[in-house]
Structure formats: structure tokens, C-alpha cells
N, C-alpha and C positions, 0 to 999 in steps of 0.2 A: 899720247897718241891722239892723232884728230879725227875726230867723229866718221869722216868719210873712209877715212883708214879703216876702224873700226868696222862699218859695214860692212867693206870687203872681206875686211880678215874672215867674219863670221859667216861669210859663205864662202869662202876657200878653206876655212879651217878644217871643216868635216869630210871636205872631198880631197883634202892632202890628208887625212886621218885613215881615209877608207885605202888610201891606194896603199899606207905604210902597213895598215891592217893584213891586207893582201899580201904584203909582202913578209910578214911576221908569222905568216900560219905555222910555221914548222916551231915555234916555241908560241905553246898557250898563255904564259906568265908574259913573254914579250908583249904577246899580242893584244891582250887584255890590258895591259900596264900603259899601250900607246893608246888605245880605247877611253881608257879612263883621263890619261893626261889630256886630249883631242877634247873629250867633254867637259874637263874643267877649262880649259881654256876658253873655249866656245862662251862657258857661263861667264867668263870675266870678261870678257868682249862685250857682252850684252849687257853685262852689270857696268860697262863702262859708260854707256849713252844713257843712262837712266837720270841722271843728274844735271843731262842736261837738254832731255825731252821736259824733265819736270821744271824748269826754268825757264821753260818757252819756246828755246830750240826746235829747228825743225832739217835735223841734218840730211843733207840728200847727196847723193853720185848717180850720173847722167855715164851709162858704161857705153851707147852709140846711139844713131837716132837709124831706124828703121825706114820711115817716112818723114819726111817733114811734118815736123809736130807730133811727133810718134817715135819717142824716146823707149829703150831698156834703161827702166829709172827706178832709183831707190829712194826714200824718205822715211823716216823714221817718226812717227807719230804717236802721241798716247794710246791708244789701240794696241795699235803694232810692238809698240811696246813692251807692253802687259803679254800681249801673247808668245814675243818671244822667249820672254822671261821664263816665263812657265815653261815652255816647250826646253829652252835651254839647260834648265835646272833638274827639270824632270829627266832628262837624257842621263846626267850624271848619273841620278840616283838609279836609272833604270839600269845604266853600266854596270852599277856594283850588285844590283839585281841577279842580271844576268850571266854573270862569273858562277853564283853559285848554282843558280838555276841550270843554264847548259852544261856544267861539267855535273851535277847532282842527279841530273836525267838523262846524259850518255847520248846529248842531241849527237846527230850527224851534221856537216857541213859547216861548223861553229865560225871557221873565218868569214864563209861567204855571208854568214849571219851579222857577224859584224859590220864588217864592209859593207852591208846595202842600207844598216841603220841608221848610218855615217852619213851616208849619201841621202837620205831623207831625211835628217836632220840639216845637209845643207838647203834641200829641197823647204822644208818648214820656215827657215829665215828667210830664204826669197819670200816664199809669200808674207810673211809677217812685216818683212820692210818694203815693198812693193811698193812704187812712187805712182803707178797706173796698174789700170785693168789688164792693159796686156802683159806684163812683167807678172802680174800675180798671175792670171792664165796659164803662163808659161812653167813656171816652178809649180803651179798645181798640178798639173799634167805630168812631171818630173818625179812628184811627190808621188801619185799613183801607181807610175811605173816602177819606181824605184822601192816600193812596198809589196809590190806583185810577188817578187821571189821568197820573201818572208811570209806570203800566205802560205806558198806554194813550198815551204821549207821542207816538209819532208819528203816529199815526191811521190805519196803514195795518189793513190785514185779519186779517192775523195778528194786532198790536195788540191790536186789538180781540177776537177771539178768543182771546187771554190773558187779557186782562181779564177777561171771563165766568169763563172758568176762576178764576184769582185772588178773583173778588169770590163767586165760588161756593161754592168750597169755605172760604171763610173765611167767611163769614158764614152758611153751612151749619153750619157746625162750633159756632160761638159761638151763634148763638140755638138751632138742632138738641139741642145736647146741654149747651154751659156755660151757657147760661141758664138750662136745667131743672133744673141741679146748686147754681146759685144762690138759686134759688127754696125748691128742697128744704131745701137748708141753711139758709133763714132760717126754714122753717115747724118744723125739728127747733130749734133754738137761740135764734130771736127776735132775732139779729145777726148782720151779716155784716163787723165790726169785725176787723180783723188785731190777735189778742191773741198774746201768747207762749206758745209749749204747744200754739197751735190752741184751738179752740171747738167740737168735736166729741165730746169725750170725754165717756163716759155717755149721750149722747144717742140713741143709737143702738145696732142689733143689727148683729155683725160683717157681715153678708152687705149690710145697708146702707150702712153706711161703705167697702165695697168694690166696689159700685156706685156712690155718689156718688164713691170717687177716679176710675174707670174715665172718667166723665163729664167730671171735671173735666179728666184729660187728654188724651183725645181731644179734646173739645169746646174746647181751647186748640190749634187748627189752625195757629196760627203758628209750633207747634216742628217742624212738616214731619215731625210719626213716620207711618210708615206705619201704614195706608192710604192717611191724609190728606196726601201730600206732592208732590201733583201741581202745583199751584198753584206754587210755588217755581220749579222748571225753566220752567214757561210763560213766568214774569215775565221771563226773559232777554232776551225782545223787547224789555226798556227800553233808552234808555242806560244805557251803564257807572257814571257817579255812582248813578243810582236802583238797580241792583245794589248797589252797597257800599250804600245806606241799607238793602235789604231782607234782606242777609246778615250785616253788622257792625255798623252803626248803629243800628235802630231795630226794624224787623220782628221779623226771627225773636229777636232778641234780648228782643223783649219778648215774646215766646210762651215760651221756656225762663223769662226772670224769673217769670213768673205761675206756671208749675208751680212753681219752688222757692219764690215766696211762698205758694202754698198750699200746700203738704207742710208748710212752716216754721208759719204763721198761721191757717191753718184746721183742718191735721188735726191739727197737733202729731208731732214726729219720735219721739217713745218712744211717742207712742197707735198711731202706724201700724206702728214695730216690732213692738210685744207684740203687736198684732192679727196680722201678716203677711201683708196683704191686697195689699200690693202686690207678692209674688214676682214673679206671673206676668208684669205690667208691666215687669219688669228685662227678661225675655225678648224681649217685644214691642219694648225699645228697642234690645238687645242684636242682634236681628233688623235693624231698623232699620241698624245701625250698618255691619253685614258685607254687608247687601246695597247699600245703596246706595255702599259702596265700589267691590265688584264693578261696578257702572256705572259710576260715576264711569271705570273703567278702558277701558270699552269705547268712550270719546266723544271724537271729534277736535276737537270745536268746544271753544275753551278754557274760553268763558264756561258752556257746556253740563257741561264736567267740575267746574268749581268749584262750579256750583250743588249737585251730585249728592254734591261733597264735604262741602259745607254740610248737608245732609241727615243724613250722619253725622255729623259731631261736633254738631251739636245733639243728638243722642240720646246722646252720651256725659253731655249735662247734665240730658239726663232723667233716663240712668240714675244720674246721681249723687242726683237728688233719689227715685228709686224704692228704691235703699240704704237711704234714712232710718238715717243715722247723722250725727252732727254732722262727723264727717270728710270724708263724701261729700260734703253739702250745701256745705261750704266750696271741698271741689274742683269740684262743680258750678260754684259761685261765680267761683275763679279760671280756671276754663274758658273761661266767659263771656268776662271779660275779655280773654283773651289769641287766642283765637280773636277776636275784633273787629279785634282790632290785624295779627292776621296774615294773615285773610281780606280785610280791607280792604285789605292791599296789593295780592296777588295780583289783585284786581279793578281796583284803580288800573294795574297791571301791565299787566293783560289789556286795557283803556281805553287806555293808550300805546301799544302795539303796535298797535292798531288804525284810530288817529289818525295815527301816524307813516309805517306801512308797508301799513294797509289789509290786515294779517294777521287770522283769525281762527280758521285751522285750524291745530292744534298740528303736523300734519305738514308744512305751508308755512316752519315758523319755524325750520328749518334754515340756521345761520352768522348769525341776527340779531344772536349777542352781540357780533361783530366794530361791528356799527352802532348798536346801545343796551345798551351795557354795563354801566351803570347801572343801568335797567330790570331786565336781564336776571340781574343781580347781587341786585338786592331781590326778586326773584320765587324764587331760591335761598333767601334769606334767611327771608322770609315761608312757603316751604315746608318750612324744617326745622325753623319754630317749630310749624306744623302736625303734622307729624312727630312733633314731641315731645322733638326730640335737644337739648342743652345746647350752647352757652350761648342757647338762645332761650327766650323767655317759656311759650312752648307746653307747655315740659317742665312745668311747676308743676302745671298744670290735669290732666293726666296721673297725674305724682306723688300729687297727692293724691287722686283719683278708685281708684284702684290702692288706695291707704293703706285707703279707706274699706269697698272689695271686701274685701279682709280681714280689715277690721273687724265686716265683716257677715258672714263668713267664706265668701265666695263667689269661689272661685279660679278657676271655670268664668269670670266678669267680669275677671278680671285677664286671663285668657286670651284675651277678645276685645278688652281693648284694645292688649294686644302686637298682635297680630295685624291686627286693622284698623292700628296704628303701620307694621307690615312692609309692608301693601300700599298703604299712601297712599303709598310710597315709590315704587311702580310709576306710578303715575300722577300725581306731581306732579314727580319729581327729572328723567323724560325732556324738558321743557319747557326748564329752561337747560341740563341735558347736550347738546341737540339745539341749542341757541341757542348755545353757545361749541364744541363740539367737532366738530358737524358741517360741511361745507362744502356751501354757499348751492348751491342746487334749481339744477342743470345749464340753462343758457340765462338764469338768471333774475339781472338785474341789481342789487342791491343800493345804494342812495345811498351814495358815496365817504365814506369820512372817518366821523367820531362822530355821527349825527343822533338827539337825543332827542325826545321831545316837548316840547309846550310850556311852557318853567319852570314856570308855576304848577302841572303835573302833575308834574312833576320835584322840587318842593319839596315837595308833598303825600308823595310817594313816600317822600323821603329823611326825613320828620317820621316816619311812621309803622314804616318800617326801621328806625330809631335806636330806636324806641320798644321795637319785639321785642327788642333787644339791652338797653337800660337796664329791661324791666320781667322779666329772667333774674336782674339785679343788685339791682334794686333793688324786690323785690315785696310788703317788708315789711309797709309801712304798708296796701296793698291787704288782704293775709294777716291781719292787725292786725282792720281793720274789718270783715271778713266774720266772724272769731273773734267777734265783739260781739253778731253773732245771737244766739249762745244766753246773753247776761248779760243774767239778767231783774235 
């Protein structure tokens, strides 16, 4: 199969899957078989492009022209290849998990859930493979709209209220800020194509470039950069597989991916470093890292705690982009990958605990490690990865981000990274420590013996936990792919 066909099929296969899922709702086994098959085919299509891109090819497809020089087009470059690989693989794993969770929790409207999940992954592929800012913006918005029914899945008043916050903030920032930046970029340059070294150098004064950068960074609301972060905790009302989609697979990763993409291919790393207009945004990212960490420390609800943890961890990637050097960009890309696997594991574990023991509050989880040892051990592994300790994959993102901060001569940012990691211990480690070393709550009877979540949930947790360990020892191909971003 030629690369151009693989790109188009990567967009079309999830949409076809969504149609087939909606037609097979009468048979849960058939519907879930379609879901798994679709996810597997998508991952195979994305994986087929890896070798081409690694060898230096940049496959591209132009669908049609909207205006002279302004196309709906796709082009696979190293950063997009990494994002697409993570999203497609984790969709497959999340699909396995969802079968156990949705059935075990007796969720309603399961067919609608799987269909919109597939549409969201098609949109994520469009974001990953976008060849210009217009194409990326269109699929960015489709991703927002397709995940709205997932956030409001339960149909409760709380879900509807959270959905309004979700939609309002994400559409408000993208249309009110990001779209203005895109149109402004078009008027300055006459193009929105992603180009190595950027397209804005020599096109505007320093002040204009600084304003444009701020419009892009804050306009990409999916990064959950403060003060535009409230949509993410609000979305925790959704089922756990949706939380995994939002926090690890598609939505937030599409946000930080877009920030990296804009930094590298619209502004240009060298150009931004020369102007020095990103310095104040580094401090916004650093403040978000620390404030969200402090808020996470106060949460008793497990999913709420993980939501604020995500806000903090996303800003690591924004910080990497705003440090504007090659090492920090690579560090941001590495953290995108490593955080995805760790955070999805944490959410999988949270969902497994809720399905099996019906517990959502951290204070109620004393002694559950005796009942759910595999789940609680996986939570510990993922926590240590988020903290950044070896031998877990999360170390590599923080390592290269710290090197990028040193390269930029920003010792204070190294301090922020270290402090955040230390503080992360205070809200993540108490969960497995309570589970394994505290006695069960007085008067509460836990199930006798080992009682884990349904086996699809456990299988997904095992896959992502093992991946966290493997990514520490075999991160070379990902690092090499990210380093190709700067090969012209």
C-alpha cells in the first residue's frame, strides 16, 4: 500500500467503523468485535507509515483546494507520526478496557459511546497528519464536537452542566483566539503550510509575533493551560474510558501536540529563541504546573485528583515548547508519549476500582490492595512513571525537558520540574500505600480473596503497565523519530 492511501485510510477506517458500530448495536459481541477490528486496522495503517517517515520520506496528500494556495491537505512528519502512533495504539487498548468496563458498570447507550469514540479517533488522526494549520484547525474542532456526547454520556444534569463548560471553553478559546491567530498568520504570510523553520520569520515585528504566539498558546484550549483549564476537571463526570480518551489518547494530547507543531512549523524554534517573546509564557506554564499540583494534593476524589495531575503534566509539554530549543521540543515530545501511557494506566485503575469495589474516594481505599493487588500494583507503576523515577518511561520526558531548560539557561525551570515531581509523590503514592499497608476501614467487609475487575479491564491495565517499563528500556526509536523533526 502506498503511503498516501494509508493516510486517507487512517482517516476513513474509524469513520467506517463508527457507521458499522451504530448498525451492530443489536449484538454487543458483534459491535465490540467491530470496534476491536477497526482499532487494530487503524494501528496497522499508522504503523505502516513509520518506516517511511523514519527513512526521511514525508508522505502527503492534498484533498482539495479551498483558496489559491490554501488546501485541505495531509503530510506525515516525525512529530505527527509519534502522536498518531500513540493515539492509535492506545485506542486499541482502550477498546479492550471499555468492553469490561461498560459491561461491568452496566452503562447505558454503549453503541453511541463506541461510535463517537471512533469518530474522535478519526479526528485525532486528522490532527496528527494535518499538512497545514487550516486542516489541523478543522479536525481540532471535529475532535471537540465528537467528544461532547461522550462527556455528557450519562445524560444527568451534572453531565449536561459539565458538557456546557467543556464545549464553551474549548470552542471559545479556539474560535475566539486560535482562529484569529490563524487568519492573522494567513494575512502576514499568504500560507498556512507547516514548514521546517517556520513561516513567520521576517513577516512581522517582534511585538506582533509575541501577540500571535500568545493567541496560539491560549487559543489551543485543549492544553488546559490556566486560566482555561476548568473544562478538564468538569469532564470527569464522563465514564472512565472517556476520561482515558480525554487525558491520554486524543483530546489533551491533540492540544499539546498542536502547541509543539505551531512552535516548530509556524514560528520556528530558532526564530522564537532569537526574539525571546516566549519567556513570559514559560512562567505561565510553570505556574500551571505548580498550582495544579497543589490543587491535586487537596483532592479526595480519585478522578478529580488525576484530572488536576493531568493539567500539571500537560504544562510540562507547553513549557518544553516555550523553552524553544531542540532538546526541549524533543523533551516535550517524549513527555507526550510517556505521560500518555502512565496516565491512561492510572485512569484504567481508577475505573477498575469503581467497577469492582464501587469506591471513588481515596480515603475509602484502605486495604484494597489485598483484594485488587494487580490493579494497585499497576497504579504504583504508573505513579512512579508520572513522578519521573527510573526504571519507568516517565523519566525520559522529564530528563530531556530538564536538559532543554539548562540549554536555555533557565535554572528556575529545572527547579520547577524537580519541585513538581517531589510534590507529585504526595498525592499519587498515598493511593497504593493505603491500598497495601493500611487496614480496611473498620466495619467494612471487602470481598474475600482476590477480586479484580473484569478480565478485559485487567488485560488493558497489564498492557499499559508493561509498556511503561518497556518504554524506559526501549525508548530509542521514539527519541530518534523526534530528533528527525529538526532534520531538513
